[in-house]
N, C-alpha and C positions, 0 to 999 in steps of 0.2 A: 588370749587376753580379751576380755570383754571390752569392746570399743564403743564409746558413746560420744556423739558429737551433737552440738546444738547449733542451729542456724536460725536467727531471728531477723526478719525483715520488717523494719518499722518505717512507715511512710511519714515524711517530714524531716526537719533538721536543717543543717547548713547546706546551701546550694553548692553544687559541684560546677566544675568548669564546663564550658560549652562543648569542648572536644570530647570530654569524658561522657557527657550526656549523649552526644551523637553516637559514640561508640556503643554505649549501653543500649541505646534505642535500636541500633542495627542488630545487636545480639537478640533483642526481643523479637525483631522481625523474623530472624532466622529460626527461632525456637518458639512456636506458638503454644505448645502444651507438652506435658510430660504424663505418660500413662503409668500407673502403678498397679500391678497385678499380683495379689498374694496367691501362692500356690500351696497345695497340700504337700506333706512330706514325702509322699510316694515318688515325687519327681526325682528325689535323690537316689532312687534305685536304678538309675539308668546305667551305671557300670555293670550291674548284674544282667541287665537287659542286653547290653553289648556282649558280655561274656557268653550268654546263652546263644546268641547268633554266631559268634566266633566258634564256639564248641560244636554247634550243629554243622557248620561248614567244614570244620576239621573232620568230623565223623563221616561226612559224605566223601571226603577226599581219601582219608586213610582207612576207613572201615572200622566197625566196632567189634567184630568177632573174626576169629580165624579157626581153621581146622587143624588140630594137633592130635595125632594118633587116633584119628577117627572121632575125636571129641571137640565140640565147639566151645572155645574159650574166648574171653574178652582180650582184645589187643592191648598192647602197652599204651597206645595213643588213647584208648578209651579210659584207662585208669588215670592218665594224666589229665584228660579233659574233665573227668568227674571230680578229681581233687581240686583242680583249678577253679571249676565252677562253684564248688562248695566253699572254697576259700574266699572268693569274691563275694558270694552271697552272705557269708558270715560277717565279713568286714562291713559290708553295706548295711546289714541289720544292726550292727553295733553303732554305726553312724546315726541311724534313725532312732535308736533306743536311748542313747546317752549324748550329753553335750560335752564338748571338749573346748572350754573357753580359754584355756591357757596353753602356751607353747610347751610348758613342762608336761602337762597331761598328754599332749600329742607325742612327745618323745617317749614317755613311759609306754604308751599304747603300741608304738612301733617296735619298741624293745621287746615287749611281751609277744607280739606277733612273730618277730624274728626268732625268739627262743622257742616258741611253739613249733614253727616250721622246721627249725633245726633239729628239735627232738624227734619230730615225725620222720625226717629224712634219715637220722641216725638209727632210729628203731627199724626203719624199713630195710636198711642195708645190713644191720647187725641185729637179727631177731633175738639173740640170747643175751644182749647187753644189759637190758633193763628188766629181765625176767618176764613176769606176767604182763606188766605194763607194756613192755616192748612187743610181746606177742600180740597183745590186743591192738596196738597201734598198727603193727605190720599187717594185721588181718583186715584193716580198713582199706578196702579197694573198691570204692563206689564206681560203678560204671553205668552208662546209659547210652542210648542210641540217638541218632540225629532227630528222630521224631519227637523224643522228649524235649530236647533243647528248642526245637522250632515251635513246639506246642506252647512251651513256657513263654517264648518270645511273642507268639501270637496273642496270648492272654494279656501280656504286658502292653502290647500294641493297642488292644481294645481299651484297656484302662487308660492309657495315655491319651488316646483320642477323646475319651469321655471327659478327662480332666481338662484338656485344652478347649473343648467345647463349652464346658460348664463355666470356666473362668471368664468367658466372653460375656457372660450375663451378670458378672459381679466384679467390677473394677473401678479404679479411681483415676481422675484426671485433674492435674494441676494446671491452671491457666494463670496468666498474669494478674487477674483480678478476682479469681474465684476458684474454689475447690469443688469438684463435681463428683458425686457418687452415682455411677451407672449400675443399676441392679434390676433383676427381674426379666422375664421373657419379653415383656412389652417395653423394655428399656425405661423403667422408672428412673427419675432423676431427683437427687437432692443436692442443694447448693449450700456452700459455706463461703464465708468471706475469706479471701486469700491474703490481703494485706495484714501484716503483723502475725503471720502464720509461723509458729515455732516448729522446728523439725528436730527430732531426736533419732539418731541412728545407733543401732546396737548390732554388733557381730558376736553372737553368743556361742557359735560353734565354728571352730577352725575348719573342720572337714567340709561342712556345708558351704563355707565361703570358698574353699578350694574347688569344690565341685561345680558350683554355678555362680560364684560371687554373691551368694545369698546372705541376707540378714534381715533385721527387723527395722521398720520405719514407724515411728510414733509421731503422729501429727496432732498439733494443738491449735485448732482454729480459734480465732478471737471470739469472745463472748459465748463459747461452748463449754459446758460443764464437764463433758467427758472427752477423753482423748481417743484418737482413732489409731488402732494398732494394726499394722499390716505385717504379717509374718511371711517369711520365705519370699522376699522380693528379689528377683534376679538382678545381678550386677548393681548392687546397692550403692556403691561408691559413685558410679557414673550417674545413677538416678539422683542422688543427693546433690551432686554438682549441678546437674541440669535444673533442678528445682531452685537452687540458690541463684543461678543465673537468671531464670525467668522472673523470679520475684524481685531480684535486685534491679532488673530493668524497669519494673514498675516504680520502685522507690526513686530511681534517678529521674524518671519522667516527671514525677510529681514535684521533686525537689527543684528541678530546673526551671519550673515556672514561678518559683518564689522570688 
């Protein structure tokens, strides 16, 4: 289900009690700022990255080939590792390609995956059951060695390093009285007014939320014509709560002086 939440902090209004003001003030002292970093979608490929490392280690331990009647053939472990790696990769690519905003679509997806895996196992154990289709499925025995899996993981490692370096040059920071945009190699800075900042949270994909707690934050600064859209923000619920806290502290501080 697509989840949208709005949080609006407005300076001014009825004064709060002294104890509440002190409590909010201490919360503000504890939390000075909140960093918001949007990431590219490739970060959601980390299950495939981990699967490649696991498959590579398994191949080193179990071996990928054996000698049968003077002929070198792939081991059973190599077949299982190949199918497992391709299954994880396929599911991961589906997550990147499509959005699953509702629980019902998630249920349908898992049902189809279960049916597909069941048919593949049935065809592998009973080659003549489904005729030509069964024979085709049974013939699918992808194998690879540890070098392939570790090479894939090494490429992904380089990409991830590049991603995590690049996002350090383009991120947002929410402070009690201002919204800052840090960007560029020389740390260029653009400032927005934080009071009366409206926040809209969207969780458009259940899978992405399960993988990294990710979602979309839409910020509406005061006196700005355009909205600021930040996609793939990690642990979005915790970020939204922290932003609400830090801006609420500002509201209470101003109200307490009225």
